[in-house]
TORKOLGU-898667 format. One record per residue (C-alpha): residue number from 1; x, y, z. Coordinates in steps of 0.001 Angstrom, whole numbers. Layout:
! residues N
<pt><i>NUM</i><px>X</px><py>Y</py><pz>Z</pz></pt>
...
***
This chain:
! residues 205
<pt><i>1</i><px>-55015</px><py>-3933</py><pz>-111058</pz></pt>
<pt><i>2</i><px>-55876</px><py>-1265</py><pz>-113625</pz></pt>
<pt><i>3</i><px>-59579</px><py>-985</py><pz>-114381</pz></pt>
<pt><i>4</i><px>-61014</px><py>-791</py><pz>-117861</pz></pt>
<pt><i>5</i><px>-62540</px><py>2246</py><pz>-119583</pz></pt>
<pt><i>6</i><px>-66337</px><py>2283</py><pz>-119637</pz></pt>
<pt><i>7</i><px>-67358</px><py>5852</py><pz>-120561</pz></pt>
<pt><i>8</i><px>-66499</px><py>8175</py><pz>-123434</pz></pt>
<pt><i>9</i><px>-67849</px><py>10951</py><pz>-125610</pz></pt>
<pt><i>10</i><px>-67129</px><py>11418</py><pz>-129298</pz></pt>
<pt><i>11</i><px>-67665</px><py>13437</py><pz>-132463</pz></pt>
<pt><i>12</i><px>-68235</px><py>12082</py><pz>-135963</pz></pt>
<pt><i>13</i><px>-66736</px><py>8595</py><pz>-135480</pz></pt>
<pt><i>14</i><px>-69801</px><py>6602</py><pz>-136509</pz></pt>
<pt><i>15</i><px>-69085</px><py>6453</py><pz>-140259</pz></pt>
<pt><i>16</i><px>-65325</px><py>6708</py><pz>-140528</pz></pt>
<pt><i>17</i><px>-63812</px><py>6427</py><pz>-143968</pz></pt>
<pt><i>18</i><px>-60979</px><py>3944</py><pz>-144354</pz></pt>
<pt><i>19</i><px>-57704</px><py>5359</py><pz>-143029</pz></pt>
<pt><i>20</i><px>-59419</px><py>8528</py><pz>-141745</pz></pt>
<pt><i>21</i><px>-57592</px><py>9781</py><pz>-138624</pz></pt>
<pt><i>22</i><px>-59271</px><py>10213</py><pz>-135249</pz></pt>
<pt><i>23</i><px>-58068</px><py>12462</py><pz>-132441</pz></pt>
<pt><i>24</i><px>-57887</px><py>10672</py><pz>-129094</pz></pt>
<pt><i>25</i><px>-58390</px><py>13181</py><pz>-126258</pz></pt>
<pt><i>26</i><px>-56736</px><py>12130</py><pz>-122999</pz></pt>
<pt><i>27</i><px>-57663</px><py>14356</py><pz>-120069</pz></pt>
<pt><i>28</i><px>-55530</px><py>15146</py><pz>-117057</pz></pt>
<pt><i>29</i><px>-55735</px><py>14129</py><pz>-113408</pz></pt>
<pt><i>30</i><px>-59000</px><py>15049</py><pz>-111718</pz></pt>
<pt><i>31</i><px>-60885</px><py>15781</py><pz>-114951</pz></pt>
<pt><i>32</i><px>-63147</px><py>13651</py><pz>-117148</pz></pt>
<pt><i>33</i><px>-64118</px><py>12996</py><pz>-120764</pz></pt>
<pt><i>34</i><px>-65765</px><py>16417</py><pz>-121106</pz></pt>
<pt><i>35</i><px>-62622</px><py>18402</py><pz>-120294</pz></pt>
<pt><i>36</i><px>-60768</px><py>18493</py><pz>-123633</pz></pt>
<pt><i>37</i><px>-63388</px><py>18486</py><pz>-126418</pz></pt>
<pt><i>38</i><px>-63690</px><py>22283</py><pz>-126154</pz></pt>
<pt><i>39</i><px>-60146</px><py>22684</py><pz>-127512</pz></pt>
<pt><i>40</i><px>-61089</px><py>20979</py><pz>-130786</pz></pt>
<pt><i>41</i><px>-61917</px><py>23097</py><pz>-133836</pz></pt>
<pt><i>42</i><px>-62856</px><py>21998</py><pz>-137327</pz></pt>
<pt><i>43</i><px>-64366</px><py>18678</py><pz>-138371</pz></pt>
<pt><i>44</i><px>-61690</px><py>16191</py><pz>-137362</pz></pt>
<pt><i>45</i><px>-63397</px><py>13186</py><pz>-135726</pz></pt>
<pt><i>46</i><px>-62469</px><py>12754</py><pz>-132071</pz></pt>
<pt><i>47</i><px>-63128</px><py>10458</py><pz>-129169</pz></pt>
<pt><i>48</i><px>-62607</px><py>11344</py><pz>-125508</pz></pt>
<pt><i>49</i><px>-62543</px><py>8475</py><pz>-122993</pz></pt>
<pt><i>50</i><px>-62942</px><py>8902</py><pz>-119250</pz></pt>
<pt><i>51</i><px>-59937</px><py>7608</py><pz>-117308</pz></pt>
<pt><i>52</i><px>-60917</px><py>4434</py><pz>-115438</pz></pt>
<pt><i>53</i><px>-59890</px><py>5317</py><pz>-111878</pz></pt>
<pt><i>54</i><px>-61625</px><py>7748</py><pz>-109529</pz></pt>
<pt><i>55</i><px>-59419</px><py>10520</py><pz>-108172</pz></pt>
<pt><i>56</i><px>-62087</px><py>11569</py><pz>-105689</pz></pt>
<pt><i>57</i><px>-65208</px><py>13668</py><pz>-106145</pz></pt>
<pt><i>58</i><px>-66163</px><py>13862</py><pz>-109806</pz></pt>
<pt><i>59</i><px>-62616</px><py>13492</py><pz>-111134</pz></pt>
<pt><i>60</i><px>-60709</px><py>10602</py><pz>-112678</pz></pt>
<pt><i>61</i><px>-57144</px><py>9456</py><pz>-113297</pz></pt>
<pt><i>62</i><px>-55424</px><py>7040</py><pz>-115674</pz></pt>
<pt><i>63</i><px>-53258</px><py>5565</py><pz>-112933</pz></pt>
<pt><i>64</i><px>-52851</px><py>6157</py><pz>-109212</pz></pt>
<pt><i>65</i><px>-51039</px><py>9461</py><pz>-108790</pz></pt>
<pt><i>66</i><px>-48435</px><py>9559</py><pz>-106036</pz></pt>
<pt><i>67</i><px>-46227</px><py>12281</py><pz>-104618</pz></pt>
<pt><i>68</i><px>-43963</px><py>14090</py><pz>-107109</pz></pt>
<pt><i>69</i><px>-45751</px><py>12409</py><pz>-110044</pz></pt>
<pt><i>70</i><px>-44016</px><py>9129</py><pz>-109193</pz></pt>
<pt><i>71</i><px>-45916</px><py>5983</py><pz>-110083</pz></pt>
<pt><i>72</i><px>-44343</px><py>2529</py><pz>-110483</pz></pt>
<pt><i>73</i><px>-43491</px><py>1678</py><pz>-114085</pz></pt>
<pt><i>74</i><px>-45616</px><py>-1474</py><pz>-113897</pz></pt>
<pt><i>75</i><px>-48751</px><py>504</py><pz>-112990</pz></pt>
<pt><i>76</i><px>-48340</px><py>2868</py><pz>-115931</pz></pt>
<pt><i>77</i><px>-47681</px><py>-7</py><pz>-118308</pz></pt>
<pt><i>78</i><px>-50845</px><py>-1775</py><pz>-117111</pz></pt>
<pt><i>79</i><px>-52798</px><py>1438</py><pz>-117630</pz></pt>
<pt><i>80</i><px>-51357</px><py>1633</py><pz>-121150</pz></pt>
<pt><i>81</i><px>-52512</px><py>-1909</py><pz>-121895</pz></pt>
<pt><i>82</i><px>-56016</px><py>-1060</py><pz>-120677</pz></pt>
<pt><i>83</i><px>-56125</px><py>2031</py><pz>-122885</pz></pt>
<pt><i>84</i><px>-55048</px><py>14</py><pz>-125934</pz></pt>
<pt><i>85</i><px>-57651</px><py>-2611</py><pz>-125069</pz></pt>
<pt><i>86</i><px>-60360</px><py>37</py><pz>-125145</pz></pt>
<pt><i>87</i><px>-59033</px><py>1532</py><pz>-128400</pz></pt>
<pt><i>88</i><px>-59014</px><py>-1915</py><pz>-130036</pz></pt>
<pt><i>89</i><px>-62638</px><py>-2464</py><pz>-128976</pz></pt>
<pt><i>90</i><px>-63845</px><py>1001</py><pz>-130017</pz></pt>
<pt><i>91</i><px>-62072</px><py>2013</py><pz>-133235</pz></pt>
<pt><i>92</i><px>-61235</px><py>127</py><pz>-136457</pz></pt>
<pt><i>93</i><px>-57743</px><py>-1387</py><pz>-136509</pz></pt>
<pt><i>94</i><px>-56883</px><py>686</py><pz>-139599</pz></pt>
<pt><i>95</i><px>-57767</px><py>4031</py><pz>-137988</pz></pt>
<pt><i>96</i><px>-54715</px><py>6312</py><pz>-137586</pz></pt>
<pt><i>97</i><px>-54717</px><py>7913</py><pz>-134143</pz></pt>
<pt><i>98</i><px>-53736</px><py>11404</py><pz>-133035</pz></pt>
<pt><i>99</i><px>-53365</px><py>11241</py><pz>-129239</pz></pt>
<pt><i>100</i><px>-53833</px><py>14676</py><pz>-127650</pz></pt>
<pt><i>101</i><px>-53060</px><py>14577</py><pz>-123958</pz></pt>
<pt><i>102</i><px>-52969</px><py>17069</py><pz>-121105</pz></pt>
<pt><i>103</i><px>-50701</px><py>16483</py><pz>-118069</pz></pt>
<pt><i>104</i><px>-51269</px><py>12877</py><pz>-116924</pz></pt>
<pt><i>105</i><px>-53107</px><py>12316</py><pz>-120191</pz></pt>
<pt><i>106</i><px>-50040</px><py>13550</py><pz>-122073</pz></pt>
<pt><i>107</i><px>-47986</px><py>10826</py><pz>-120443</pz></pt>
<pt><i>108</i><px>-50576</px><py>8320</py><pz>-121659</pz></pt>
<pt><i>109</i><px>-50289</px><py>9802</py><pz>-125152</pz></pt>
<pt><i>110</i><px>-46536</px><py>9179</py><pz>-125114</pz></pt>
<pt><i>111</i><px>-47157</px><py>5649</py><pz>-123853</pz></pt>
<pt><i>112</i><px>-49310</px><py>4925</py><pz>-126898</pz></pt>
<pt><i>113</i><px>-46554</px><py>6292</py><pz>-129126</pz></pt>
<pt><i>114</i><px>-43877</px><py>4269</py><pz>-127321</pz></pt>
<pt><i>115</i><px>-45771</px><py>977</py><pz>-127571</pz></pt>
<pt><i>116</i><px>-47543</px><py>952</py><pz>-130973</pz></pt>
<pt><i>117</i><px>-46122</px><py>3780</py><pz>-133098</pz></pt>
<pt><i>118</i><px>-47549</px><py>2256</py><pz>-136283</pz></pt>
<pt><i>119</i><px>-51038</px><py>3310</py><pz>-135113</pz></pt>
<pt><i>120</i><px>-50031</px><py>6909</py><pz>-134405</pz></pt>
<pt><i>121</i><px>-50228</px><py>9615</py><pz>-137077</pz></pt>
<pt><i>122</i><px>-49000</px><py>12426</py><pz>-134835</pz></pt>
<pt><i>123</i><px>-49035</px><py>13247</py><pz>-131114</pz></pt>
<pt><i>124</i><px>-49796</px><py>16342</py><pz>-129037</pz></pt>
<pt><i>125</i><px>-48552</px><py>16852</py><pz>-125473</pz></pt>
<pt><i>126</i><px>-49847</px><py>19725</py><pz>-123369</pz></pt>
<pt><i>127</i><px>-48218</px><py>20367</py><pz>-119988</pz></pt>
<pt><i>128</i><px>-46937</px><py>16805</py><pz>-120180</pz></pt>
<pt><i>129</i><px>-44105</px><py>14502</py><pz>-119213</pz></pt>
<pt><i>130</i><px>-42854</px><py>11008</py><pz>-119998</pz></pt>
<pt><i>131</i><px>-42220</px><py>7790</py><pz>-118130</pz></pt>
<pt><i>132</i><px>-38541</px><py>7623</py><pz>-117206</pz></pt>
<pt><i>133</i><px>-38106</px><py>4012</py><pz>-118334</pz></pt>
<pt><i>134</i><px>-37388</px><py>2371</py><pz>-121658</pz></pt>
<pt><i>135</i><px>-40478</px><py>1282</py><pz>-123567</pz></pt>
<pt><i>136</i><px>-40922</px><py>-1402</py><pz>-126270</pz></pt>
<pt><i>137</i><px>-40850</px><py>875</py><pz>-129334</pz></pt>
<pt><i>138</i><px>-38256</px><py>3446</py><pz>-128229</pz></pt>
<pt><i>139</i><px>-35550</px><py>2118</py><pz>-130548</pz></pt>
<pt><i>140</i><px>-37951</px><py>2125</py><pz>-133520</pz></pt>
<pt><i>141</i><px>-38971</px><py>5679</py><pz>-132763</pz></pt>
<pt><i>142</i><px>-35385</px><py>6859</py><pz>-133205</pz></pt>
<pt><i>143</i><px>-35652</px><py>5665</py><pz>-136807</pz></pt>
<pt><i>144</i><px>-39288</px><py>6631</py><pz>-137464</pz></pt>
<pt><i>145</i><px>-39056</px><py>10140</py><pz>-135981</pz></pt>
<pt><i>146</i><px>-42847</px><py>10632</py><pz>-135671</pz></pt>
<pt><i>147</i><px>-44352</px><py>14110</py><pz>-135572</pz></pt>
<pt><i>148</i><px>-44950</px><py>15536</py><pz>-132057</pz></pt>
<pt><i>149</i><px>-46214</px><py>18905</py><pz>-130823</pz></pt>
<pt><i>150</i><px>-45141</px><py>19681</py><pz>-127239</pz></pt>
<pt><i>151</i><px>-46855</px><py>22687</py><pz>-125609</pz></pt>
<pt><i>152</i><px>-46057</px><py>23922</py><pz>-122115</pz></pt>
<pt><i>153</i><px>-46492</px><py>27032</py><pz>-120011</pz></pt>
<pt><i>154</i><px>-43412</px><py>28919</py><pz>-118905</pz></pt>
<pt><i>155</i><px>-45070</px><py>29438</py><pz>-115498</pz></pt>
<pt><i>156</i><px>-46116</px><py>25793</py><pz>-115030</pz></pt>
<pt><i>157</i><px>-45020</px><py>24776</py><pz>-111527</pz></pt>
<pt><i>158</i><px>-46761</px><py>21363</py><pz>-111578</pz></pt>
<pt><i>159</i><px>-44202</px><py>19839</py><pz>-113948</pz></pt>
<pt><i>160</i><px>-40688</px><py>20137</py><pz>-112495</pz></pt>
<pt><i>161</i><px>-37759</px><py>21544</py><pz>-114444</pz></pt>
<pt><i>162</i><px>-36155</px><py>18100</py><pz>-114275</pz></pt>
<pt><i>163</i><px>-39231</px><py>16489</py><pz>-115828</pz></pt>
<pt><i>164</i><px>-39375</px><py>19152</py><pz>-118552</pz></pt>
<pt><i>165</i><px>-35724</px><py>18620</py><pz>-119393</pz></pt>
<pt><i>166</i><px>-36107</px><py>14827</py><pz>-119474</pz></pt>
<pt><i>167</i><px>-39192</px><py>15061</py><pz>-121666</pz></pt>
<pt><i>168</i><px>-37618</px><py>17590</py><pz>-124041</pz></pt>
<pt><i>169</i><px>-34443</px><py>15540</py><pz>-124394</pz></pt>
<pt><i>170</i><px>-36360</px><py>12333</py><pz>-125075</pz></pt>
<pt><i>171</i><px>-38620</px><py>13992</py><pz>-127641</pz></pt>
<pt><i>172</i><px>-35670</px><py>15608</py><pz>-129406</pz></pt>
<pt><i>173</i><px>-33944</px><py>12237</py><pz>-129724</pz></pt>
<pt><i>174</i><px>-36949</px><py>10111</py><pz>-130689</pz></pt>
<pt><i>175</i><px>-39332</px><py>12391</py><pz>-132616</pz></pt>
<pt><i>176</i><px>-39699</px><py>15200</py><pz>-135115</pz></pt>
<pt><i>177</i><px>-40444</px><py>17759</py><pz>-132427</pz></pt>
<pt><i>178</i><px>-42302</px><py>21048</py><pz>-132588</pz></pt>
<pt><i>179</i><px>-41917</px><py>22686</py><pz>-129160</pz></pt>
<pt><i>180</i><px>-43981</px><py>25652</py><pz>-127984</pz></pt>
<pt><i>181</i><px>-43441</px><py>27554</py><pz>-124726</pz></pt>
<pt><i>182</i><px>-46012</px><py>30156</py><pz>-123654</pz></pt>
<pt><i>183</i><px>-45064</px><py>33097</py><pz>-121454</pz></pt>
<pt><i>184</i><px>-47208</px><py>33573</py><pz>-118354</pz></pt>
<pt><i>185</i><px>-49080</px><py>30284</py><pz>-118811</pz></pt>
<pt><i>186</i><px>-49285</px><py>27906</py><pz>-115872</pz></pt>
<pt><i>187</i><px>-50500</px><py>24311</py><pz>-115811</pz></pt>
<pt><i>188</i><px>-53267</px><py>25022</py><pz>-118254</pz></pt>
<pt><i>189</i><px>-54325</px><py>25600</py><pz>-121853</pz></pt>
<pt><i>190</i><px>-55200</px><py>28983</py><pz>-123359</pz></pt>
<pt><i>191</i><px>-56133</px><py>30396</py><pz>-126760</pz></pt>
<pt><i>192</i><px>-52506</px><py>30347</py><pz>-127904</pz></pt>
<pt><i>193</i><px>-52327</px><py>26601</py><pz>-127337</pz></pt>
<pt><i>194</i><px>-55668</px><py>26047</py><pz>-129074</pz></pt>
<pt><i>195</i><px>-54498</px><py>28107</py><pz>-132071</pz></pt>
<pt><i>196</i><px>-51244</px><py>26164</py><pz>-132383</pz></pt>
<pt><i>197</i><px>-53097</px><py>22878</py><pz>-131935</pz></pt>
<pt><i>198</i><px>-55536</px><py>23754</py><pz>-134715</pz></pt>
<pt><i>199</i><px>-52714</px><py>24689</py><pz>-137078</pz></pt>
<pt><i>200</i><px>-50817</px><py>21522</py><pz>-136219</pz></pt>
<pt><i>201</i><px>-53804</px><py>19253</py><pz>-136828</pz></pt>
<pt><i>202</i><px>-54384</px><py>20705</py><pz>-140283</pz></pt>
<pt><i>203</i><px>-50715</px><py>20462</py><pz>-141276</pz></pt>
<pt><i>204</i><px>-49691</px><py>17477</py><pz>-143379</pz></pt>
<pt><i>205</i><px>-47333</px><py>15074</py><pz>-141603</pz></pt>
***
């Protein structure tokens, strides 16, 4: 059974104005809540939860990672429910969310989009992939066409070509996609990604 989230760090979420957006930073496998805040620039409020499962050592994961990034659909959907449960208990129901996820966290960002798109202002995927199974809001997303930024390194060997193609095809069909590919970048984030992220966050949807 998926565990609940108990730890997070945040910036400027204490006195949110009504309908003010908050970036939701979703770290990757083996990291924690302190991994992604350094990519944020400007004054946009953000919150960065620690994934609930230990991946060994000082790292954490959103769901149990198995070989070839395969995890049963049911496990990922339970993890999604737990993440929404934490969001509902932490942020006002009227707060628009901007999920920003890296790798496994990017999959969780797409899960939020594919389950409650009405809460999502825009979405950012970095070195990410999607669950290869239909989700509750997929049909609505084809009509809504929400704004998504998808960043990936050309030299990323962690995410297979098949997963990249599946993710790109799904995003093209279901979202208003801005895709960025960075030469020489592996499974990581660099200053080019941070620059594009900053520009994207300040752009009107």
